[in-house]
N, C-alpha and C positions, 0 to 999 in steps of 0.2 A: 890175253886176247890180242890178236894181230893188229888191232887199231892203235896200240901203244908202241909198235915197233918203229924204230928210227927211219926205216925206209919208206914209211907211209907218207904220201903227200896229201894235201887237202882233197885233191881230186880222187886219189885212190881210196881214201877213207870214205868218200861219198859212195863209191862203187861198192865197197864192202857193206856199208850200211844199207844200201838199196838191195843188195843180195839177201841180207838177213831179213829185210822187210818182205821180200817176195817169196822166199823159200822157207823161212822159219816162222813167219808171222810174229816176229818179236823184236825186241831191242835188248839183246843179251849183254851188251857192253855197259848198260845202265847199272848193272849189279856188280860191276868191277870194284866199286867203292861203296862204303857204308854211309858216307856223308850224303845227306839228303840234298843239299845244295848242289853238290857235284853230280848226283844222279839226275837232278832236274836239268842241269846244264847239258849233260850228255844226251838226255832224252830229246832235247830240242834239235839235236843234229839229225834226228830221224823224221822230222816233219817234212811234209810234201814241199813246203816253201824252201826249206834249207836244201833238200836233195835236188829239186828240179831247177833251182836258180843257178845253173852252171851250163857249161858247154856240152855236158853229157845228157841233157834233158831229152833230146830226140831219141837217143839210144835207150834211155830209161823208159820212155814211152813204148818203144818196141819191145822191151823186156816185159812190160806189163801185158802187152798183147799176147806174147808167147805164154806167159804164166796163166793168164785168164782168157783163153780164146773164146770161151762160151759167152763172154760179156762184150767182146769186141767184134762187131760185124761191120761190114762195109756195104754201102749203097752206091750205086752209080749216080752221078749227078743228074742224069736223064730221068731216073726214077723219082727224084725229088720234084720234078716239074711235070710229071705225067698226070 
């Protein structure tokens, strides 16, 4: 899996994991090892807390809006006070 490549940075690994979450609905790199402890450690990298606690959070939020537009709607602030 590409997450183990030497060119990956912590930021680019987050981007790959976010892409897997959004488009594959899974955590495929968890099964790269048979060791249960290592699987749990890798699984934690896919949590919302780990993915969104970075400088890419705003972009990840936009990616979620693109992937799930039916759940992301906007209201004008004026509509809130009407």
